N, C-alpha and C positions, 0 to 999 in steps of 0.2 A: 505495500501499499504505499508505504515512502516513497520507493523508485515512482510509479505513476503520479500519485501526488507532486511531488517535485517535478515530475517531466511535463507535468501542466504547465509551470512556469516557464521552462529552459526552452520547449518549444514554442510558447508563445512570444517568446522573446526572440527565437530565431524567425517566426513570422514578421514580426516588426522589423526583420531587415531582408526580407524579400525582395528578390532581384524584378518579379513582375507580380501581375495579379493571378494567375497560375499558380506562380510558385508560393503567395501567400497563404491561396486558396488550399494546395496541396500541405502546406504545413499546419495551418488552422485544423484541417482535418487530422491531423498528428494530435492535436492537442485535445480535439473532440474525442477522440479514441480515449485517450489517456484520462480524460474528465470521465466520463463514462465507466473505465476500467475502476477509477476509484468510488464511486458509486456502488459499483460490483461487489466490492471488496467489504465496503461498510455494508450493505446491506446483508452480503454473507456471514458478518461477524454479528451480526442481530441477530438472523434465521438461527446461528449453531449457538445462541446464546452465551458468547462469548464477551460480549456488550450490549448493555442495555439501550433499547430506542431512544429514550430521553437524551440519552447523553451524546448521541451523534446525530440527533434530527437538525441541530441548527447546522451543522458541517455538511448535510445532506441537503439539505435548505440550498445552503449556499451555492454547492457544487451543482445542484440542477438549474440556479438562476444564471452560473458561470458556463455553464453548457447550452442553455437557452442564448446567452451574447456569442456565445462562437456558432454556434449553427446559422444564426441571421448574420454573423459577419460573413462566412462563406457562402451563403445564398447571395449577400452582396456582392461579394468579389465575383460570384461567377456571373453577376449580372440578372438572377430572380429576384421576383420580389415575392 
């Protein structure tokens, strides 16, 4: 979870330095995948009973908000609305 969580920020930083719109969209798709993976791991921890849902609910909400912004950015970069 630490790897994919920190990968979100690292890949976003790389996207900010993209050489083209296509490159930006590609790099942001990596951000999307990593963010979704973080959500998966949090859901798995809750489902396994290793972490209480209340403990991660704010983090999951924030991850979902970030994911929504990333998806919107990808759609904009690809020229779709």
